C-alpha positions in Angstrom: 117.4 119.1 102.2 120.1 116.6 103.1 119.6 113.5 105.2 121.7 115.1 107.9 118.8 117.5 108.5 116.6 114.7 109.8 116.5 114.9 113.6 113.5 112.9 114.9 110.0 111.7 114.2 107.3 114.0 115.5 106.0 112.5 118.7 102.3 112.0 119.5 101.6 110.6 123.0 98.1 109.1 123.1 98.5 107.4 126.5 96.6 110.1 128.4 92.8 110.0 128.0 91.2 112.5 125.7 89.3 115.1 127.7 85.7 116.0 126.9 86.5 119.7 126.9 89.3 120.6 124.6 91.3 117.3 124.0 95.1 116.9 124.3 97.3 118.4 121.6 98.4 114.9 120.6 94.8 113.8 120.1 94.0 116.8 118.0 97.1 116.1 115.8 96.2 112.4 115.6 92.7 113.2 114.5 94.0 115.5 111.8 96.3 112.8 110.5 93.4 110.2 110.5 91.2 112.7 108.6 93.6 113.1 105.7 92.2 113.3 102.2 93.4 112.4 98.7 93.4 116.0 97.5 90.0 116.3 96.0 90.3 120.1 95.4 92.9 122.6 94.5 94.9 123.6 91.4 95.3 120.0 90.1 91.6 119.3 90.4 90.7 122.5 88.5 93.3 121.8 85.8 92.2 118.2 85.4 88.6 119.3 85.0 89.5 121.6 82.1 91.7 118.9 80.5 89.0 116.3 80.7 86.4 118.5 79.1 88.7 119.5 76.3 89.5 115.8 75.5 85.8 114.9 75.8 84.9 117.5 73.2 88.0 117.7 70.9 89.4 114.1 71.2 92.8 113.3 69.7 93.6 117.0 69.0 93.3 117.9 72.6 95.4 114.8 73.7 98.2 115.9 71.3 98.0 119.5 72.4 98.3 118.7 76.1 101.1 116.1 75.5 103.1 118.9 73.8 102.3 121.5 76.4 103.1 119.4 79.5 105.7 116.9 78.2 107.3 118.7 75.2 106.5 115.7 73.0 105.0 116.2 69.6 102.8 113.2 68.9 100.3 112.7 66.1 97.2 110.6 66.9 98.5 107.8 64.7 101.6 107.6 66.9 99.9 107.4 70.3 100.0 103.6 70.3 103.3 101.6 70.2 103.7 99.4 67.3 104.5 95.7 67.6 108.0 96.5 66.3 108.5 99.2 69.0 107.3 96.9 71.7 109.6 94.1 70.6 112.6 96.4 70.4 111.9 97.8 73.9 111.7 94.3 75.4 114.9 93.2 73.7 116.8 96.0 75.6 115.9 94.8 79.1 118.5 92.8 81.0 117.8 89.0 81.4 117.9 89.2 85.2 115.3 91.9 85.2 113.1 89.9 82.8 113.4 86.9 85.1 112.4 88.9 88.1 109.3 90.3 86.3 108.3 86.8 85.1 108.7 85.5 88.7 106.5 88.2 90.1 103.9 87.8 87.3 103.6 84.1 88.0 103.0 84.7 91.7 100.5 87.5 91.1 98.5 85.3 88.6 98.6 82.3 90.9 97.2 84.3 93.9 94.5 86.0 91.9 93.3 82.9 90.2 91.9 82.0 93.7 89.6 85.0 93.4 87.8 84.1 90.2 84.1 83.8 91.1 81.6 81.2 90.2 77.9 81.9 89.5 75.7 81.8 92.6 72.0 81.7 93.2 69.0 79.6 94.0 67.3 76.7 92.2 63.8 75.4 92.8 60.9 77.1 94.5 59.3 77.9 91.2 62.4 79.1 89.2 66.1 79.6 88.8 67.8 82.8 90.1 71.4 83.5 89.3 74.1 86.1 89.9 76.2 85.7 86.8 79.8 87.1 86.9 81.0 88.5 83.6 84.5 90.0 82.9 84.6 93.6 81.7 85.3 93.9 78.0 87.9 96.7 77.9 90.0 98.3 80.7 92.8 100.8 81.0 95.7 100.4 83.3 97.7 103.5 84.1 101.4 103.5 84.9 103.3 106.7 86.0 106.2 107.9 83.9 107.6 110.7 86.0 110.3 110.5 88.6 110.4 106.7 88.4 109.2 103.8 86.2 106.9 101.3 87.9 106.7 98.0 86.0 105.5 96.4 89.1 102.3 98.5 89.0 101.7 97.2 85.4 101.9 93.6 86.7 99.7 94.3 89.7 96.9 95.6 87.5 97.2 94.0 84.1 97.9 90.5 85.3 94.9 90.6 87.5 92.7 91.9 84.7 93.8 89.1 82.4 93.1 86.5 85.1 89.6 87.9 85.5 89.1 87.3 81.7 89.1 90.9 80.4 89.0 90.9 76.6 91.3 93.9 76.0 93.7 95.5 78.4 95.2 98.8 77.4 98.2 100.4 79.1 98.5 104.2 79.2 101.9 105.6 80.3 103.9 108.6 79.2 107.4 108.0 77.7 107.1 104.2 78.3 110.4 102.8 79.7 111.7 99.6 78.2 111.1 97.7 81.5 107.5 98.9 81.6 106.9 97.7 78.0 108.3 94.3 79.0 106.1 94.1 82.0 103.1 94.8 79.7 104.2 92.0 77.4 104.6 89.6 80.2 101.2 90.6 81.6 99.5 90.1 78.3 98.6 93.8 77.7 96.9 94.2 74.3 97.7 97.9 73.5 100.2 100.4 74.8 99.5 104.1 74.4 102.5 106.4 75.0 100.3 109.1 76.6 99.8 110.1 80.2 98.4 112.6 82.6 94.8 113.8 82.8 94.5 113.7 79.0 95.2 110.0 79.0 92.5 109.3 81.6 90.0 111.4 79.6 90.9 109.6 76.4 90.4 106.2 77.9 87.1 107.2 79.6 85.4 108.9 76.6 87.3 107.4 73.7 88.7 109.3 70.7 89.1 108.6 67.0 92.2 106.6 67.7 91.5 105.3 71.2 88.5 103.1 72.2 86.6 103.9 75.3 87.1 101.6 78.3 84.8 100.2 81.0 87.2 100.9 83.9 90.5 102.6 84.7 92.9 101.3 87.3 96.4 102.2 88.5 98.3 104.9 90.4 99.1 108.4 89.1 99.9 111.9 90.2 97.5 114.5 91.5 96.3 115.4 88.0 95.7 111.8 87.1 93.9 111.2 90.4 91.7 114.3 89.8 90.9 113.2 86.3 89.8 109.8 87.4 87.3 111.5 89.7 86.0 113.7 86.9 85.5 110.8 84.5 83.8 108.5 87.0 80.4 107.7 85.6 81.6 107.6 82.0 83.5 104.6 83.2 84.4 103.0 86.5 87.7 103.7 88.4 89.5 101.8 91.1 89.5 104.7 93.6 90.8 108.1 94.4 94.4 107.6 95.4 96.5 109.7 97.8 100.2 109.5 98.6 101.6 106.2 99.7 101.6 105.3 103.4 102.6 102.8 106.0 101.8 102.3 109.6 104.2 100.0 111.6 103.0 98.6 114.9 106.0 97.6 117.0 106.7 96.6 120.6 109.9 96.6 122.6 111.1 93.4 121.0 111.2 94.8 117.5 114.4 95.7 115.7 114.8 99.5 115.3 116.9 99.2 112.1 114.1 97.0 110.6 111.4 99.5 111.5 113.5 102.4 110.1 114.1 100.6 106.9 110.3 99.9 106.5 109.4 103.5 107.2 111.9 104.7 104.7 110.5 102.2 102.1 107.4 104.4 101.9 109.0 107.8 102.6 111.2 107.5 99.6 108.2 107.3 97.3 107.1 110.9 97.6 107.5 114.0 99.8 103.8 113.6 100.7 104.1 109.9 101.7 103.1 109.1 105.2 105.2 106.8 107.5 103.8 106.3 110.9 105.1 104.2 113.9 102.7 103.1 116.6 104.3 101.6 119.7 103.8 101.0 123.4 107.6 101.2 124.0 108.7 104.9 124.2 112.4 103.9 124.6 112.2 102.3 121.1 111.5 105.6 119.4 115.0 107.1 120.1 116.7 104.0 118.7 114.5 104.2 115.5 115.4 107.9 115.1 119.1 107.0 115.2 118.5 104.2 112.7 116.7 106.5 110.4 119.6 109.0 110.5 122.1 106.3 109.7 120.1 104.8 106.8 119.2 108.1 105.3 122.8 109.1 105.1 123.4 106.6 102.2 119.9 106.5 100.6 119.8 107.7 97.0 116.4 109.4 97.5 117.4 110.8 100.9 116.1 114.3 100.3 112.6 113.1 99.4 112.5 110.6 102.2 113.7 113.1 104.8 111.1 115.6 103.8 108.4 113.0 104.0 109.4 111.8 107.4 109.7 115.3 108.8 106.4 116.6 107.4 104.2 113.5 107.4 105.9 111.0 109.6 105.1 110.4 113.3 105.9 108.2 116.3 102.6 107.5 118.1 103.0 106.3 121.6 100.1 104.2 123.0 99.4 102.5 126.3 99.0 98.8 125.3 98.1 96.4 122.5 94.4 97.4 122.7 95.3 101.0 121.9 97.6 99.8 119.1 94.5 98.4 117.4 92.5 101.5 118.1 95.1 103.8 116.6 95.6 101.6 113.6 91.9 101.2 112.9 91.4 105.0 113.2 94.2 105.7 110.7 93.1 103.1 108.2 96.5 102.7 106.5 97.3 101.5 103.0 100.0 99.2 104.4 100.2 98.0 108.0 103.2 96.0 109.4 103.1 94.0 112.6 106.5 93.8 114.3 105.3 92.6 117.7 105.2 89.4 119.8 102.4 87.1 118.7 101.4 89.2 115.7 98.7 86.8 114.7 96.7 87.7 117.8 96.3 91.2 116.4 95.3 90.5 112.8 91.7 89.7 113.4 91.2 93.1 115.2 92.7 95.1 112.3 89.6 95.9 110.3 90.5 99.0 108.2 93.9 98.3 106.6 94.6 97.9 102.9 97.2 95.1 103.4 98.6 93.6 106.6 102.2 92.3 106.7 102.6 89.9 109.6 105.9 89.3 111.3 109.6 90.3 110.7 110.0 88.2 107.5 107.1 90.0 105.7 108.4 93.5 104.7 106.0 95.7 102.8 108.5 95.6 99.9 107.5 91.9 99.4 104.0 93.0 98.8 105.1 95.7 96.4 106.8 93.2 94.1 106.5 89.4 94.5 104.2 88.2 97.3 101.1 87.9 95.1 98.3 90.2 96.2 98.0 93.4 94.2 99.9 96.3 95.6 97.3 98.8 94.3 95.6 99.6 97.6 93.2 102.2 99.1 95.0 105.2 100.6 94.1 108.4 102.5 91.8 106.5 104.9 89.8 104.8 102.1 90.9 101.5 103.5 87.9 102.0 105.9 85.7 101.0 103.0 87.9 100.1 100.1 89.8 97.0 99.0 92.9 96.1 97.2 92.6 95.7 93.4 91.5 92.2 92.7 89.7 90.1 90.2 86.5 91.6 91.6 87.5 94.9 90.1 87.3 93.5 86.6 84.1 91.6 87.0 80.5 92.8 86.8 77.5 90.8 87.9 74.2 90.3 86.1 71.1 89.0 87.7 69.5 86.2 85.6 65.9 85.4 86.6 63.7 82.6 85.3 60.3 81.8 87.0 58.0 79.1 85.9 54.2 79.5 86.0 53.9 78.2 89.5 56.7 80.4 90.7 55.1 83.5 89.4 51.7 82.5 90.7 53.2 82.1 94.2 54.6 85.6 94.2 51.7 87.3 92.3 49.6 88.5 95.2 52.6 90.1 96.9 53.9 91.7 93.7 50.5 93.3 93.0 50.1 94.5 96.5 53.5 96.1 96.6 53.1 97.6 93.1 49.8 99.3 94.0 51.2 100.5 97.3 53.8 102.4 95.2 51.2 103.7 92.8 52.5 101.6 89.9 49.4 99.9 88.5 51.2 99.0 85.2 53.5 96.8 87.2 50.5 95.0 88.8 48.8 94.5 85.5 51.9 93.0 83.9 51.8 90.3 86.5 48.0 89.8 86.5 48.1 89.4 82.7 50.4 86.4 83.1 48.7 84.6 85.9 45.1 85.3 84.7 44.0 86.3 88.2 40.4 87.1 88.9 38.8 88.9 91.8 39.8 91.8 93.9 43.5 91.7 92.9 42.6 92.3 89.2 41.8 95.9 90.0 38.9 98.0 88.8 40.7 99.4 85.7 41.3 96.1 84.0 
């Protein structure tokens, strides 16, 4: 498909009220878009399940077998991990200007995420000390795709954050690691790089093999097989989420620049044929100008075929009545990325409760968030922004409750503890308290 085949975004007019009987076609279509899922079933899911089980039971041999089958690479287990010499050679081949850009981005990512490092919290006094103690995870895996494009930015957006959180060992899993990805790993402080990918890499990280230590958590984007594998290993370790295709929702009014809107829609559409690029506007006349700008920009875009397919199949221009309905539509969709190209955008920010990241005003393109702004670009997709958050320091921290009561503190709680324990039929709990406080009388129980 060529860019010339792009005609117009699909229109959905939500200005008419939805009827209680059958609903308008536009509302039905909008509900279907808002109800999108990250692909939790289908061939990729079934294949990933088999791969995960094979790696769980056969370890390195299964990893090598699947790497050969799916990638045509013959790797012995001893060669899964890049050596220090291989890493140094890869870094030396990267152009200085690209190194400088990566270092610039890494510094900003680290500076932002240092503000998220938590402190212990709790209560002192009243008979004891109670704490919530934050502790970094010991070992995590970050995944970076190695298919149609290399994504060194995703390495920075995960590994830098993990290191800021204080993770002891960060391992990168990526098939055919490009030189720039290896350099990003070096800059981020990645401890180990494994040249394996796909569902087999996820399983190896989650369960461990003879040559790969098991991790506490896996983060980072991947294809449908990687995503499915993350779901199947959850429980053996933690994962950051179940990712779907990339997406953007742009809210614009009649004062917005059509060329700017088109460029930002394309910035997501060029990721993947399944990517979702949605416009929400109260200015119907603006849509025609955006369609024209899309056709003009697609004509010279290197990934025009992919972006065109994405825009035709998953893009939309949603026409709403007013700013209140802009908020309603955006909160229903729960986009990964949301841009505000409207007058007084700050007035809308507080009402946007379900977005992964909000980009406010004409000087804040989503592309800045992808690379250098600072917050991690690993965000919830497929509607998961209703309850999910961006990757942050919190992803690499676990909390432990630390409790220390003195004698008076336990005595003050004893009657309530015993009463509640017996209400639940747990006499052993009650006796463990009574033994300590030396209680006498009715609360001691007949069996003591």
